[in-house]
C-alpha positions, -999 to +999 in steps of 0.1 A: +735+002-139+740+023-171+764+022-198+792+047-208+772+053-239+742+063-218+763+085-197+775+103-228+740+106-241+729+123-208+758+149-210+751+155-248+713+158-245+706+168-210+683+139-203+682+100-201+653+077-198+664+044-180+641+014-182+631-008-153+649+008-125+622-004-102+605-038-104+568-046-104+566-052-067+584-019-059+561+000-082+529-016-066+543-008-031+549+027-041+516+032-057+499+020-025+519+046-006+509+074-030+472+065-028+473+064+010+492+097+011+466+114-011+436+102+012+454+115+042+463+149+024+425+152+014+415+148+050+439+176+061+442+214+056+472+209+034+454+195+004+454+219-026+459+219-064+493+231-076+481+237-112+502+264-129+487+297-136+495+321-165+486+331-200+495+299-218+459+286-215+425+301-215+414+309-179+383+290-182+402+258-190+428+265-162+401+266-136+392+230-145+426+215-141+441+198-111+476+189-101+485+173-067+519+183-057+536+176-023+572+182-012+595+159+007+574+129+007+599+108+026+590+126+057+555+111+055+561+074+046+591+053+051+585+036+018+596+068-001+629+067+019+634+032+004+625+046-030+652+073-030+680+052-015+673+022-039+706+010-052+698+011-089+686+048-086+715+059-065+741+040-088+728+060-118+730+092-100+766+084-092+774+078-128+757+110-140+769+134-113+800+118-097+806+097-066+792+122-042+753+126-045+734+149-022+695+151-019+680+184-023+644+175-022+616+152-033+581+159-048+550+139-056+532+149-088+498+134-096+478+143-126+442+128-121+424+115-151+409+139-178+418+170-157+454+167-147+470+201-154+498+209-179+535+221-170+544+248-195+579+244-209+605+255-183+639+251-165+641+242-129+670+265-125+650+295-115+637+277-084+671+268-069+700+282-089+735+266-082+769+277-091+782+246-112+748+234-125+751+198-114+716+197-101+695+171-118+661+154-114+649+118-115+613+114-124+601+080-111+572+068-132+546+047-113+522+045-142+525+039-180+529+073-194+524+086-229+511+117-247+475+110-238+481+112-200+505+139-201+540+125-204+571+148-200+585+166-231+621+176-232+641+196-257+674+176-262+706+197-257+687+228-243+708+224-212+737+239-232+717+272-235+725+280-199+698+299-177+671+315-197+647+343-187+613+330-174+579+346-171+575+352-134+603+329-128+579+301-135+578+291-173+592+301-207+574+320-232+550+294-245+549+309-280+586+304-283+587+272-264+555+253-269+553+219-253+551+204-287+586+217-293+599+189-270+601+154-276+578+131-256+594+107-232+572+076-232+577+055-201+565+023-184+559+020-147+593+015-131+611+036-155+630+067-145+637+099-165+669+118-155+675+153-166+696+184-157+679+213-142+688+234-172+671+211-197+639+226-210+609+204-201+572+205-198+540+183-200+506+185-215+472+180-198+462+145-188+433+138-212+431+101-206+410+081-181+444+070-164+462+086-134+498+097-141+518+093-107+554+104-106+579+110-077+606+135-083+640+133-067+663+164-071+700+159-063+732+177-067+770+174-061+774+186-025+804+209-037+780+226-061+768+254-038+734+273-042+736+310-053+707+316-028+687+299-001+653+304-014+645+268-015+654+253+018+637+225+036+641+201+066+666+175+063+681+189+031+716+176+025+711+138+030+739+120+013+728+093-010+762+083-022+797+091-013+806+119+011+800+156+017+834+173+013+820+206+025+822+209+063+800+238+073+771+247+095+737+247+077+715+274+091+683+290+076+665+316+095+637+324+071+601+313+073+591+278+063+558+268+050+544+261+084+560+294+098+585+278+118+622+287+116+647+260+107+684+256+119+704+228+105 
């Protein structure tokens, strides 16, 4: 569990790194699940690189970079369901958001050795804007992470700036907000970095010979409603803690990634 001082630090700075949320046995188990997942994905038609494009790096360098990103990993392996419902993690969410904590989505992010792509500095807000800005992310580290293998950089207090204009809704002007403008969040395997979706963050290329594996868990207060439904997925709305005070039918009639419709 975290202290009142850590909670205040999060609200003041928009982020908080918590050490040892997961133990060594859990980390090893989740690493195995990630590795198995990647092997299965490589054998399927859904394996692709999610390296960001844009003008922040030379095109010839961008082409060499790889970033493995997969949404909603708990649908592929029950170990990830155990990861996102782990009591230490859920308890921290409840301290930072409030008693009611609702899952929005999860994502696996893997930066392979020597060519793991960078993330330009950005806010997560443009992807899934909400009314009250309770939306936050937990980045679960499964490897030791430093500047050499592309650790996350955050700008403390930047969540207080509110939503900022993004280039193509993807990233901030890299000249105004270079990755070096953030502070590096060095972490050990089992540590978790929490930050608000308005906090400016990004990460450099993995130039090391080590993989950087992270699982991202995005959560919100269930009473913090989205301003649009452009990021809707199967099973969204799972309560990780407390109750959902909002009684309503969830219905989405757009197209999903597999061209099926969804009605919740």
